[in-house]
PADO-555959 format. One record per atom (N, C-alpha, C, O, CB): residue in three letters; y, z, x; residue number from 1; atom name. Coordinates in steps of 0.05 Angstrom, whole numbers, plus 5000, padded with zeros to 4 digits. Glycine has a CB too. Example, Ala and Ser with C-alpha at 12.3 -4.5 7.8 and 13.67 -1.06 7.14 Angstrom:
<pts>
PT  residuo    yy    zz    xx  num  atomo
PT      ALA  4886  5156  5264    1      N
PT      ALA  4910  5156  5246    1     CA
PT      ALA  4934  5156  5264    1      C
PT      ALA  4934  5169  5285    1      O
PT      ALA  4911  5181  5226    1     CB
PT      SER  4955  5142  5257    2      N
PT      SER  4979  5143  5273    2     CA
PT      SER  5001  5157  5258    2      C
PT      SER  5023  5161  5268    2      O
PT      SER  4988  5114  5282    2     CB
</pts>
This chain:
<pts>
PT  residuo    yy    zz    xx  num  atomo
PT      GLY  5043  7416  7318    1      N
PT      GLY  5035  7390  7327    1     CA
PT      GLY  5036  7386  7357    1      C
PT      GLY  5032  7364  7367    1      O
PT      GLY  5052  7370  7314    1     CB
PT      ILE  5041  7408  7372    2      N
PT      ILE  5042  7405  7401    2     CA
PT      ILE  5019  7419  7416    2      C
PT      ILE  5018  7420  7440    2      O
PT      ILE  5068  7416  7412    2     CB
PT      THR  5000  7430  7400    3      N
PT      THR  4978  7446  7412    3     CA
PT      THR  4963  7430  7433    3      C
PT      THR  4959  7441  7455    3      O
PT      THR  4959  7454  7390    3     CB
PT      ALA  4956  7406  7428    4      N
PT      ALA  4941  7390  7448    4     CA
PT      ALA  4957  7386  7474    4      C
PT      ALA  4946  7386  7496    4      O
PT      ALA  4933  7363  7436    4     CB
PT      GLN  4983  7383  7471    5      N
PT      GLN  5000  7379  7495    5     CA
PT      GLN  5003  7403  7512    5      C
PT      GLN  5006  7401  7537    5      O
PT      GLN  5028  7369  7486    5     CB
PT      ILE  5003  7427  7501    6      N
PT      ILE  5008  7451  7516    6     CA
PT      ILE  4983  7468  7521    6      C
PT      ILE  4984  7488  7536    6      O
PT      ILE  5028  7468  7503    6     CB
PT      GLN  4961  7461  7509    7      N
PT      GLN  4936  7478  7510    7     CA
PT      GLN  4929  7486  7539    7      C
PT      GLN  4922  7509  7543    7      O
PT      GLN  4913  7463  7498    7     CB
PT      GLY  4930  7468  7558    8      N
PT      GLY  4922  7474  7585    8     CA
PT      GLY  4942  7490  7600    8      C
PT      GLY  4937  7500  7622    8      O
PT      GLY  4917  7448  7599    8     CB
PT      ARG  4966  7494  7589    9      N
PT      ARG  4987  7510  7602    9     CA
PT      ARG  4990  7538  7591    9      C
PT      ARG  5006  7553  7602    9      O
PT      ARG  5013  7495  7600    9     CB
PT      LEU  4976  7544  7570   10      N
PT      LEU  4979  7571  7557   10     CA
PT      LEU  4964  7592  7573   10      C
PT      LEU  4942  7587  7583   10      O
PT      LEU  4968  7570  7528   10     CB
PT      VAL  4977  7615  7576   11      N
PT      VAL  4965  7638  7591   11     CA
PT      VAL  4967  7662  7573   11      C
PT      VAL  4988  7668  7561   11      O
PT      VAL  4980  7643  7618   11     CB
PT      GLN  4945  7677  7570   12      N
PT      GLN  4946  7702  7555   12     CA
PT      GLN  4943  7725  7574   12      C
PT      GLN  4925  7725  7591   12      O
PT      GLN  4923  7702  7533   12     CB
PT      ALA  4961  7743  7573   13      N
PT      ALA  4961  7767  7591   13     CA
PT      ALA  4936  7783  7585   13      C
PT      ALA  4926  7785  7563   13      O
PT      ALA  4986  7784  7587   13     CB
PT      GLN  4925  7794  7607   14      N
PT      GLN  4902  7812  7604   14     CA
PT      GLN  4910  7838  7590   14      C
PT      GLN  4934  7845  7591   14      O
PT      GLN  4889  7818  7631   14     CB
PT      ALA  4892  7851  7578   15      N
PT      ALA  4898  7877  7564   15     CA
PT      ALA  4911  7896  7584   15      C
PT      ALA  4902  7899  7606   15      O
PT      ALA  4872  7889  7552   15     CB
PT      GLY  4933  7908  7575   16      N
PT      GLY  4947  7928  7591   16     CA
PT      GLY  4968  7916  7610   16      C
PT      GLY  4982  7930  7624   16      O
PT      GLY  4927  7943  7607   16     CB
PT      VAL  4970  7889  7611   17      N
PT      VAL  4989  7876  7629   17     CA
PT      VAL  5011  7864  7611   17      C
PT      VAL  5006  7845  7596   17      O
PT      VAL  4976  7853  7646   17     CB
PT      PRO  5035  7875  7612   18      N
PT      PRO  5057  7864  7596   18     CA
PT      PRO  5063  7835  7604   18      C
PT      PRO  5062  7828  7628   18      O
PT      PRO  5082  7881  7600   18     CB
PT      VAL  5069  7819  7585   19      N
PT      VAL  5075  7791  7590   19     CA
PT      VAL  5098  7788  7610   19      C
PT      VAL  5098  7770  7627   19      O
PT      VAL  5082  7777  7563   19     CB
PT      GLY  5118  7806  7608   20      N
PT      GLY  5140  7805  7626   20     CA
PT      GLY  5133  7808  7655   20      C
PT      GLY  5147  7797  7672   20      O
PT      GLY  5160  7827  7619   20     CB
PT      VAL  5111  7822  7661   21      N
PT      VAL  5102  7825  7688   21     CA
PT      VAL  5093  7798  7699   21      C
PT      VAL  5098  7791  7722   21      O
PT      VAL  5078  7846  7690   21     CB
PT      LEU  5079  7782  7683   22      N
PT      LEU  5071  7755  7691   22     CA
PT      LEU  5095  7737  7696   22      C
PT      LEU  5095  7722  7715   22      O
PT      LEU  5053  7742  7670   22     CB
PT      VAL  5116  7740  7680   23      N
PT      VAL  5141  7725  7684   23     CA
PT      VAL  5154  7734  7710   23      C
PT      VAL  5162  7717  7726   23      O
PT      VAL  5160  7729  7660   23     CB
PT      ALA  5156  7760  7714   24      N
PT      ALA  5169  7771  7738   24     CA
PT      ALA  5155  7762  7764   24      C
PT      ALA  5168  7757  7784   24      O
PT      ALA  5170  7801  7737   24     CB
PT      ARG  5128  7760  7763   25      N
PT      ARG  5113  7752  7786   25     CA
PT      ARG  5114  7722  7791   25      C
PT      ARG  5105  7712  7812   25      O
PT      ARG  5084  7760  7783   25     CB
PT      GLY  5125  7707  7772   26      N
PT      GLY  5126  7678  7774   26     CA
PT      GLY  5100  7664  7766   26      C
PT      GLY  5096  7640  7771   26      O
PT      GLY  5132  7670  7802   26     CB
PT      GLU  5082  7679  7753   27      N
PT      GLU  5056  7667  7744   27     CA
PT      GLU  5059  7650  7719   27      C
PT      GLU  5044  7632  7714   27      O
PT      GLU  5036  7690  7739   27     CB
PT      VAL  5080  7656  7703   28      N
PT      VAL  5087  7640  7680   28     CA
PT      VAL  5118  7637  7679   28      C
PT      VAL  5132  7654  7691   28      O
PT      VAL  5076  7653  7653   28     CB
PT      GLU  5127  7617  7666   29      N
PT      GLU  5156  7612  7665   29     CA
PT      GLU  5169  7623  7640   29      C
PT      GLU  5193  7628  7640   29      O
PT      GLU  5162  7583  7667   29     CB
PT      LEU  5154  7628  7619   30      N
PT      LEU  5165  7636  7593   30     CA
PT      LEU  5144  7654  7580   30      C
PT      LEU  5120  7648  7580   30      O
PT      LEU  5172  7612  7575   30     CB
PT      GLY  5153  7677  7569   31      N
PT      GLY  5135  7695  7556   31     CA
PT      GLY  5146  7705  7530   31      C
PT      GLY  5170  7706  7525   31      O
PT      GLY  5129  7719  7574   31     CB
PT      PHE  5128  7712  7512   32      N
PT      PHE  5135  7723  7486   32     CA
PT      PHE  5120  7749  7482   32      C
PT      PHE  5096  7750  7485   32      O
PT      PHE  5128  7703  7463   32     CB
PT      GLN  5135  7770  7475   33      N
PT      GLN  5124  7796  7470   33     CA
PT      GLN  5145  7813  7455   33      C
PT      GLN  5168  7805  7453   33      O
PT      GLN  5114  7810  7496   33     CB
PT      GLN  5136  7836  7444   34      N
PT      GLN  5156  7853  7431   34     CA
PT      GLN  5178  7861  7450   34      C
PT      GLN  5173  7866  7474   34      O
PT      GLN  5142  7878  7419   34     CB
PT      LEU  5202  7861  7440   35      N
PT      LEU  5226  7868  7456   35     CA
PT      LEU  5222  7895  7470   35      C
PT      LEU  5230  7899  7493   35      O
PT      LEU  5251  7868  7439   35     CB
PT      SER  5210  7915  7455   36      N
PT      SER  5207  7941  7467   36     CA
PT      SER  5189  7941  7492   36      C
PT      SER  5191  7959  7508   36      O
PT      SER  5195  7960  7446   36     CB
PT      GLU  5172  7921  7494   37      N
PT      GLU  5154  7918  7518   37     CA
PT      GLU  5168  7904  7541   37      C
PT      GLU  5160  7907  7564   37      O
PT      GLU  5129  7904  7510   37     CB
PT      LEU  5188  7888  7535   38      N
PT      LEU  5202  7872  7555   38     CA
PT      LEU  5227  7885  7566   38      C
PT      LEU  5235  7881  7589   38      O
PT      LEU  5208  7845  7544   38     CB
PT      ILE  5241  7900  7549   39      N
PT      ILE  5268  7909  7555   39     CA
PT      ILE  5272  7925  7581   39      C
PT      ILE  5293  7924  7592   39      O
PT      ILE  5277  7926  7532   39     CB
PT      SER  5251  7939  7590   40      N
PT      SER  5255  7956  7613   40     CA
PT      SER  5243  7944  7639   40      C
PT      SER  5242  7958  7659   40      O
PT      SER  5243  7983  7608   40     CB
PT      LEU  5233  7919  7638   41      N
PT      LEU  5220  7908  7661   41     CA
PT      LEU  5240  7895  7680   41      C
PT      LEU  5258  7880  7671   41      O
PT      LEU  5199  7887  7652   41     CB
PT      ASP  5237  7900  7706   42      N
PT      ASP  5254  7887  7726   42     CA
PT      ASP  5244  7859  7731   42      C
PT      ASP  5220  7854  7729   42      O
PT      ASP  5255  7904  7752   42     CB
PT      GLY  5261  7841  7739   43      N
PT      GLY  5253  7815  7748   43     CA
PT      GLY  5252  7794  7726   43      C
PT      GLY  5243  7771  7731   43      O
PT      GLY  5227  7816  7761   43     CB
PT      ILE  5260  7801  7702   44      N
PT      ILE  5260  7782  7680   44     CA
PT      ILE  5287  7782  7666   44      C
PT      ILE  5302  7802  7668   44      O
PT      ILE  5237  7788  7659   44     CB
PT      THR  5293  7762  7651   45      N
PT      THR  5317  7761  7634   45     CA
PT      THR  5307  7757  7605   45      C
PT      THR  5294  7737  7599   45      O
PT      THR  5337  7738  7643   45     CB
PT      VAL  5314  7776  7588   46      N
PT      VAL  5307  7773  7560   46     CA
PT      VAL  5328  7755  7547   46      C
PT      VAL  5352  7761  7547   46      O
PT      VAL  5306  7802  7545   46     CB
PT      LEU  5319  7733  7536   47      N
PT      LEU  5337  7713  7525   47     CA
PT      LEU  5346  7720  7496   47      C
PT      LEU  5367  7712  7488   47      O
PT      LEU  5324  7686  7525   47     CB
PT      GLY  5329  7735  7482   48      N
PT      GLY  5336  7743  7455   48     CA
PT      GLY  5312  7742  7437   48      C
PT      GLY  5290  7735  7445   48      O
PT      GLY  5358  7726  7444   48     CB
PT      PRO  5317  7748  7412   49      N
PT      PRO  5295  7748  7392   49     CA
PT      PRO  5287  7720  7384   49      C
PT      PRO  5302  7701  7388   49      O
PT      PRO  5302  7764  7367   49     CB
PT      MET  5263  7718  7373   50      N
PT      MET  5254  7692  7362   50     CA
PT      MET  5270  7686  7337   50      C
PT      MET  5281  7705  7324   50      O
PT      MET  5223  7693  7356   50     CB
PT      PRO  5273  7661  7329   51      N
PT      PRO  5286  7655  7304   51     CA
PT      PRO  5272  7669  7280   51      C
PT      PRO  5248  7672  7281   51      O
PT      PRO  5287  7624  7299   51     CB
PT      PRO  5287  7678  7261   52      N
PT      PRO  5276  7693  7238   52     CA
PT      PRO  5252  7679  7225   52      C
PT      PRO  5233  7693  7216   52      O
PT      PRO  5297  7698  7217   52     CB
PT      ALA  5252  7653  7224   53      N
PT      ALA  5230  7639  7211   53     CA
PT      ALA  5203  7642  7225   53      C
PT      ALA  5182  7640  7212   53      O
PT      ALA  5236  7609  7209   53     CB
PT      VAL  5203  7649  7251   54      N
PT      VAL  5178  7652  7265   54     CA
PT      VAL  5175  7680  7277   54      C
PT      VAL  5155  7686  7290   54      O
PT      VAL  5176  7632  7287   54     CB
PT      GLN  5194  7697  7272   55      N
PT      GLN  5193  7724  7283   55     CA
PT      GLN  5172  7741  7268   55      C
PT      GLN  5169  7739  7243   55      O
PT      GLN  5221  7738  7281   55     CB
PT      ILE  5158  7758  7282   56      N
PT      ILE  5138  7776  7270   56     CA
PT      ILE  5148  7804  7275   56      C
PT      ILE  5152  7813  7297   56      O
PT      ILE  5109  7771  7282   56     CB
PT      ASP  5151  7819  7253   57      N
PT      ASP  5159  7847  7255   57     CA
PT      ASP  5134  7865  7257   57      C
PT      ASP  5115  7861  7242   57      O
PT      ASP  5177  7855  7231   57     CB
PT      THR  5135  7885  7274   58      N
PT      THR  5114  7904  7277   58     CA
PT      THR  5124  7931  7265   58      C
PT      THR  5145  7940  7274   58      O
PT      THR  5104  7908  7306   58     CB
PT      THR  5110  7942  7246   59      N
PT      THR  5118  7967  7234   59     CA
PT      THR  5099  7989  7243   59      C
PT      THR  5075  7987  7242   59      O
PT      THR  5117  7965  7203   59     CB
PT      PHE  5111  8010  7254   60      N
PT      PHE  5095  8033  7263   60     CA
PT      PHE  5094  8054  7241   60      C
PT      PHE  5114  8059  7227   60      O
PT      PHE  5108  8045  7289   60     CB
PT      CYS  5070  8065  7237   61      N
PT      CYS  5066  8085  7216   61     CA
PT      CYS  5053  8110  7228   61      C
PT      CYS  5040  8108  7249   61      O
PT      CYS  5048  8074  7193   61     CB
PT      ALA  5057  8133  7216   62      N
PT      ALA  5045  8157  7225   62     CA
PT      ALA  5038  8175  7201   62      C
PT      ALA  5049  8172  7179   62      O
PT      ALA  5065  8173  7244   62     CB
PT      ALA  5019  8192  7205   63      N
PT      ALA  5010  8210  7183   63     CA
PT      ALA  4999  8235  7195   63      C
PT      ALA  4991  8237  7218   63      O
PT      ALA  4989  8196  7166   63     CB
PT      LEU  4998  8255  7179   64      N
PT      LEU  4987  8281  7186   64     CA
PT      LEU  4957  8281  7179   64      C
PT      LEU  4949  8276  7157   64      O
PT      LEU  5002  8304  7171   64     CB
PT      CYS  4941  8287  7199   65      N
PT      CYS  4912  8289  7196   65     CA
PT      CYS  4906  8315  7180   65      C
PT      CYS  4917  8336  7186   65      O
PT      CYS  4897  8288  7223   65     CB
PT      LYS  4888  8313  7161   66      N
PT      LYS  4881  8336  7144   66     CA
PT      LYS  4870  8359  7161   66      C
PT      LYS  4874  8382  7153   66      O
PT      LYS  4860  8327  7124   66     CB
PT      THR  4857  8353  7183   67      N
PT      THR  4845  8374  7200   67     CA
PT      THR  4863  8381  7224   67      C
PT      THR  4853  8393  7243   67      O
PT      THR  4818  8365  7209   67     CB
PT      SER  4888  8374  7223   68      N
PT      SER  4906  8380  7246   68     CA
PT      SER  4907  8410  7252   68      C
PT      SER  4909  8426  7233   68      O
PT      SER  4934  8369  7240   68     CB
PT      ALA  4906  8417  7277   69      N
PT      ALA  4908  8445  7286   69     CA
PT      ALA  4937  8455  7285   69      C
PT      ALA  4942  8479  7284   69      O
PT      ALA  4897  8448  7314   69     CB
PT      GLN  4956  8436  7284   70      N
PT      GLN  4984  8444  7284   70     CA
PT      GLN  5000  8428  7263   70      C
PT      GLN  5017  8412  7270   70      O
PT      GLN  4997  8440  7312   70     CB
PT      PRO  4993  8431  7238   71      N
PT      PRO  5006  8414  7217   71     CA
PT      PRO  5036  8417  7216   71      C
PT      PRO  5050  8398  7211   71      O
PT      PRO  4994  8420  7190   71     CB
PT      ASP  5046  8441  7220   72      N
PT      ASP  5075  8445  7219   72     CA
PT      ASP  5089  8430  7241   72      C
PT      ASP  5111  8419  7237   72      O
PT      ASP  5082  8475  7220   72     CB
PT      ALA  5078  8431  7265   73      N
PT      ALA  5089  8416  7288   73     CA
PT      ALA  5089  8386  7283   73      C
PT      ALA  5107  8372  7290   73      O
PT      ALA  5074  8423  7314   73     CB
PT      VAL  5067  8377  7271   74      N
PT      VAL  5065  8348  7265   74     CA
PT      VAL  5086  8340  7244   74      C
PT      VAL  5100  8320  7248   74      O
PT      VAL  5037  8341  7254   74     CB
PT      ARG  5090  8356  7223   75      N
PT      ARG  5110  8351  7203   75     CA
PT      ARG  5138  8350  7216   75      C
PT      ARG  5154  8333  7210   75      O
PT      ARG  5109  8372  7181   75     CB
PT      GLU  5143  8369  7234   76      N
PT      GLU  5169  8371  7247   76     CA
PT      GLU  5174  8346  7264   76      C
PT      GLU  5195  8334  7264   76      O
PT      GLU  5171  8396  7265   76     CB
PT      LEU  5153  8337  7279   77      N
PT      LEU  5156  8313  7295   77     CA
PT      LEU  5160  8288  7278   77      C
PT      LEU  5178  8272  7284   77      O
PT      LEU  5131  8309  7313   77     CB
PT      LEU  5145  8285  7257   78      N
PT      LEU  5148  8262  7239   78     CA
PT      LEU  5176  8262  7226   78      C
PT      LEU  5188  8241  7223   78      O
PT      LEU  5126  8262  7218   78     CB
PT      HIS  5185  8286  7218   79      N
PT      HIS  5212  8288  7207   79     CA
PT      HIS  5233  8278  7227   79      C
PT      HIS  5251  8263  7220   79      O
PT      HIS  5218  8317  7198   79     CB
PT      PHE  5230  8287  7252   80      N
PT      PHE  5249  8279  7272   80     CA
PT      PHE  5248  8248  7277   80      C
PT      PHE  5268  8235  7279   80      O
PT      PHE  5244  8294  7299   80     CB
PT      LEU  5224  8238  7280   81      N
PT      LEU  5220  8209  7285   81     CA
PT      LEU  5232  8192  7264   81      C
PT      LEU  5239  8169  7269   81      O
PT      LEU  5191  8203  7290   81     CB
PT      THR  5233  8202  7239   82      N
PT      THR  5244  8186  7217   82     CA
PT      THR  5273  8193  7211   82      C
PT      THR  5285  8182  7192   82      O
PT      THR  5227  8190  7192   82     CB
PT      SER  5285  8210  7227   83      N
PT      SER  5313  8218  7222   83     CA
PT      SER  5333  8200  7236   83      C
PT      SER  5326  8184  7254   83      O
PT      SER  5317  8247  7232   83     CB
PT      ALA  5358  8201  7227   84      N
PT      ALA  5379  8186  7240   84     CA
PT      ALA  5383  8195  7269   84      C
PT      ALA  5393  8179  7285   84      O
PT      ALA  5406  8190  7224   84     CB
PT      GLU  5376  8220  7275   85      N
PT      GLU  5379  8230  7302   85     CA
PT      GLU  5362  8214  7323   85      C
PT      GLU  5369  8213  7346   85      O
PT      GLU  5371  8260  7303   85     CB
PT      ALA  5340  8203  7314   86      N
PT      ALA  5322  8188  7332   86     CA
PT      ALA  5330  8159  7334   86      C
PT      ALA  5320  8145  7352   86      O
PT      ALA  5293  8190  7322   86     CB
PT      GLU  5348  8149  7318   87      N
PT      GLU  5356  8121  7318   87     CA
PT      GLU  5367  8111  7345   87      C
PT      GLU  5359  8089  7353   87      O
PT      GLU  5376  8116  7297   87     CB
PT      PRO  5384  8126  7359   88      N
PT      PRO  5394  8116  7384   88     CA
PT      PRO  5372  8111  7405   88      C
PT      PRO  5373  8091  7420   88      O
PT      PRO  5414  8135  7396   88     CB
PT      ALA  5351  8127  7405   89      N
PT      ALA  5329  8124  7424   89     CA
PT      ALA  5313  8098  7416   89      C
PT      ALA  5305  8083  7434   89      O
PT      ALA  5311  8148  7424   89     CB
PT      LYS  5309  8094  7391   90      N
PT      LYS  5295  8070  7382   90     CA
PT      LYS  5310  8045  7390   90      C
PT      LYS  5298  8027  7400   90      O
PT      LYS  5291  8071  7351   90     CB
PT      LEU  5336  8045  7385   91      N
PT      LEU  5353  8022  7392   91     CA
PT      LEU  5352  8017  7423   91      C
PT      LEU  5351  7994  7432   91      O
PT      LEU  5381  8026  7383   91     CB
PT      ARG  5354  8039  7438   92      N
PT      ARG  5354  8036  7468   92     CA
PT      ARG  5328  8023  7478   92      C
PT      ARG  5328  8010  7499   92      O
PT      ARG  5357  8064  7480   92     CB
PT      HIS  5307  8027  7463   93      N
PT      HIS  5281  8016  7471   93     CA
PT      HIS  5273  7991  7456   93      C
PT      HIS  5249  7984  7455   93      O
PT      HIS  5260  8037  7467   93     CB
PT      GLY  5293  7978  7444   94      N
PT      GLY  5288  7952  7432   94     CA
PT      GLY  5275  7952  7405   94      C
PT      GLY  5265  7932  7396   94      O
PT      GLY  5272  7936  7449   94     CB
PT      MET  5277  7975  7391   95      N
PT      MET  5265  7977  7365   95     CA
PT      MET  5287  7978  7344   95      C
PT      MET  5309  7987  7349   95      O
PT      MET  5246  8002  7362   95     CB
PT      THR  5281  7969  7320   96      N
PT      THR  5300  7970  7298   96     CA
PT      THR  5291  7993  7279   96      C
PT      THR  5269  7992  7268   96      O
PT      THR  5301  7943  7283   96     CB
PT      PRO  5308  8013  7275   97      N
PT      PRO  5301  8035  7257   97     CA
PT      PRO  5297  8024  7228   97      C
PT      PRO  5312  8006  7220   97      O
PT      PRO  5323  8057  7257   97     CB
PT      ALA  5278  8035  7214   98      N
PT      ALA  5273  8026  7187   98     CA
PT      ALA  5292  8039  7168   98      C
PT      ALA  5291  8034  7144   98      O
PT      ALA  5244  8033  7178   98     CB
</pts>
């Protein structure tokens, strides 16, 4: 019910420009984007996640292409990415391991 009130104040970042960059430059006062995109930017303060009722989870998926030139290497990488060993890196970059 507030769309009409804020419509003229909304800014959408251009493709390839993280929302946090607009915040850091002072072009906008508040930004919303995936934590993994915001966590490493200088000049901003991440306040925290959105409330669960409005939070949107992004799930990343991967698969082996039938025509892959290196299927064993792909399987090895996918195995690592889904292992507990990769969880600390995911957490460090603002992602939640599945």
